[in-house]
N, C-alpha and C positions, 0 to 999 in steps of 0.2 A: 459618530466618525473618529473625533478625537480619542474617545476611549479604545474603538476598535484599534486603531494605529498605535496606542499607546501600548494596548495589551501584545500586539503582534511585536512590535520593537524591544519591550521589556523581556518576551520569550527568546528572541533571536540573540540579544545581549547577553542574557543570562547562560544561554547554550553555547556560545561564544569563547565565553570565559570557563566556564566549569570543564569543559571539553579538554583543554590540556591538563588539568587536575586529573582527570578520569585516565588520560593518555600515560601519566607518569605513573599513577594506581597500576594499570594494567601492565607496564613494564615491570614494576616492581615485583609483584606477584605472578608474573612469567606467564601472563596470558597474551600469546601472540601467534597470529596467523602465519604458517610458514609457508613459502612457495612451493608448488607443484606442477605437475605436467598439466593440470586442466586450468590452474588459477593463473591471471596475467600479472600479478604483481612480483616483482625482482626483489625484494628483500622483506624479512619477518616485518611484521606490521603488527601494534597493539590492538586488542579488539575492545569488547565492553563500552563502545561507544553507545550504546542505548541507556547505558545508566545516566549520562550527561543529557540528553533526550528527555530521558523521564523525570530528572531532576529540575532542568529548567521548566518543562510543562507543568510539574507539580507544583513548583513554588510561585509561578505566574498564575496558576489557575487559582490557589487559594488566595493570592492577592485581589485578583479581578471579579471571581464568579462565587456565588453563594452555593456551596454545595447541598444538595438535597439528596433525596434518598436514592433517585435512578443514578445521579451521577456519582454517588457514593459506589454504588454498584457495578458502573463501568471502570471506576477507579480500582477497586478490589480487584475486578478481573484481570484489567490490564497490569497491575502489579505483580499479580501472579505468574502472568505471561511474562513479565519482565523476569522475573526470578527464574523461571524454568527455562529463558533464552541464558541466562547467566551460567546455571549449572550445565546447559548444552555448551557452551562456548568453551567452559572449562574442562568439561569431562567427554564430551562428546556421547551424548545421550543416543539411544538406539532408536529408528524411527516408532516404534512401536509405544515406547513410553512417552516419547515426545509427543505424539498424537494424543494419547488419553491426558496427558498435562494441557493440553489446547480445548479439549473437549470439557474438562472440569473447570478452565477457566471462562470459556464459554456458558456453561453450564451457570454461574453464577449470576449470570445476567438474567436468565429463568426466573432464577430466585428474587430477584427485584422486581419481577414484572414487566423487563424489556424483552419483548419478542414481536415479530411479526405477525400479527394477528389477522389482518386483512391487506388486500391490496385494491387498488381501485379500477374499476372496472370502466375500460375505455367506453361503453355504451352507457353508462350512468350507474350510480349507485358505488355500492362495495362488495368485493368477493371476501368473506369470511373464510379463513383456511382451517379453522377446525382443529382437528387432531394432526394436520400439517405443520401447523405453526410451529411447533420445538422442533422437528427436524428440520423446517427450513431456514430456522435461526441459526441453529447450530452450524448446518451447511454453509452457511453465507458466512457466519463468523470465523469459523475455522478454514474454509476455503480462503477467503481474503487474507488469513493471518498467514497461510502457507503460498500465497499469490505473491505477496510483497518479500518473503523469505526467497522465492525462485528467483525474482529479478537482482537481488542483491549480488550483482557479481563482477561489477565495474565500480571504481571508485566514484563515489557520489552519483550513481544512479538512483538507488532505492530512495534515497533522502529527498533527491531531486524531485522525483517523480510522485513521490507523498505529498511534498510540499505546495506542487503544482495542484495536484487532485484536493488537499485540504482548503487550500485558497479559493478555488472552483466551488466547493460544497459551502465554505461559508458565505460566501456571495449568493448564493441559491437558498441558504439558511435565512440569510437580512430578506432578500427580496420576498419571503414567504412569511416574515414576521417571527420568525423561531430564534430570536436573539441569542438565547442560552447556548444554542447548538452554534451559532454563527461566530462564538466567542470562543469555545472550545475550540473549533476547527482553526481559528486563528492562531491561536495561542500555540496549538500543536504544530502548525506551518512553522511559525516561526521559531519553536524548539528545533525542528528538522533542516530549517534552512541555515541558523544558527551553526548548528553543527558541520551543515554542509563546507564551509569554510575550510575546516579543518580535514573533510572527509573528500574533496575533489582531487581530480589526479594532478599530482602525485598525493597519495592517501598518507597521512601521518598517522591516522588511527579508522579502523574500519568499527561500524555499528555493530557487528555480529548477528549471532542470533536474538540478542538482547534485544538489539533495536529493530530489526525486521519484524520480528514476532510482536512487538509491542505498538510499533505503527500498524500493521497488519490489523492487529486484536482491535486497536483504536478506531481505526478507518469502519471497519465492520460493525462494532458496537456503535458508533455515533450515527451511522447511516440507517441502521435497525432503529435507532431513537428517532432519526429523521422522518422516517418512512410511518412510525407509529403516530407523530403527530401531522400527517398529511394524508388526504382524503382524494389526491390528485392520483388519477391514473397513472401517470408516468413516474411516480416519485421511487419508486425502487429501479426504473430504468436510468436513471441520471448519474447514480453512483457506479452503475454497471459500463456506462459508456466514458465516465471520467476515468476510471481505472482499466480502459480497454486495453491498454498496451500491456499492462501486466497480468490483466486475466486471458488474455489471448496466449502471451508467452506461457503460462503456467499450463493452458489447456492443451496447447500443442506441445509440450515437453509431455507430458500425461499419453497423449496420445503417439507420440514418436516411441516412449519408452515401452509401451504396449504393443507397438507394431513390431518393436525389435527384440520382444519377448524379455524386456529387461524390467527389475523392481521399479515401480514407480517413483520410490525414494531415491534410486540412484543416480548422483550427479553425472552430466554429460557435457557437452561444448557446443550442442545444437541450438542454443537459445539465440534469439533474435540480436542480441549483442555481440555474441560470437559470430555470427554470421557477418555482422556488419565489419569487425575487425579482420576476417578473412577476406573481405571484399578491399581491401586497404585503408580503412579509414584508421584514423590515429586515436588512442584511448578517450582523448578528448572529445574529439570529432563525433564518435559513435555516442557518448553520451548526451552531447548538445543535439545529436538527430532525433534521439529518442525523447527529449526534453520536447521540441520540437513537434513532435508527433502528439506527445500528450497535451499541449497546448492546443491544437487543432481539435483534438477531441473534447477536451474542455469548452470550447467554444462550441463545439456540435451539441454538446450535452445542455450547455444554457438556451442554445438555438431551440433544441428540443421543450425547454420547459417555459421560455419565455417569446421567443420570436414568433411573428407570424407565419401562416401555413406556407408564404411562399419563399420566405427566407428559411424555413426549415427543409424545403426541398433544394433551394441552391444548396445549402449548406450540406446537406445529405449526398447529393448527387456529385459534388468536388470531393467529398471525401471518400466516397465509394472508388473514383477513378483513380485519387491520389493510392489508395490501399491497394490496388489491382497492381499499377506500376511498382509499387513498392515492394511487395510480394512475389513480383516477376523478377525483381532486382536481386534481390537477397535470397531466391529459391527457397522460400520455406516451406513450400509443398512438393519439391522437386522428387523427394524420395519416394511420396504417396504417389505422383503420376507416374513414377518407374514402376511402383509396383503394378497399377493398373494397367499399363501398356504392356507387359510381362504375362499379364493374364488375357 
């Protein structure tokens, strides 16, 4: 436990002190996010915060963890994703180029033997994926990369949500004896939360695509690695539940844009955080509400993984009721209901 706390604290401190240096660098080279009609920040804000998260993570990781072949593959893919994000922050890559770059980074994992080869069967034994292993791995990693990228719309939202998810995954990994994954999750969580001090509203710096894509890729790669080492039937469900808020938001954004005959990659103001803002909540209140929702989902994921059947039922009934009222309050499916009604 002492080593866990030390690794987490070291990453947090490093990110806290590295971030202002990255902020000065971004200002010097002119990489800033300019306010627009869709964006909620009032002043031009430096980007490239992902560099600070990456450096804090890498330096702490080298200090605490022995880097083997599989971890080297994850780091190589994560580094490529960071570079792709930096390029996008500076020159605004086309969606097609960005997607191909994400596929390339995810493919590095396959080269190093990191893929979802099987899932647990709830009735016992394992279900081997065969030829579906590669596309499922690519879909999961690239999908989670873009999921984190989608929610990076308010100061501190993506960093805080990822930090909560990583702390939960670290606890789950420790409880199942995967100490190396627990350390990696803790160090990455510390890096994200150390950066959060400078990114919370009003943000002095944004993580940009360099940060959101790096964090999303690392979450995808870490969970794939964790699934590989577990024969528990619900191993893949735990990260799905933990990341429930950004996954749902991304899925609904894709559905909304498809329904409105808009490109999936076209940004809009229909995300959950935009809806909360329109309900009158402040920037900070909106972020805190989504943090609390992520905490509840994390508790549900841990119940799914470790609790008794009775506790699981209680947790998920409560979560379903709260989810129903939350959805009704912010009107997530109002447009869809209207369309059904007109038919």
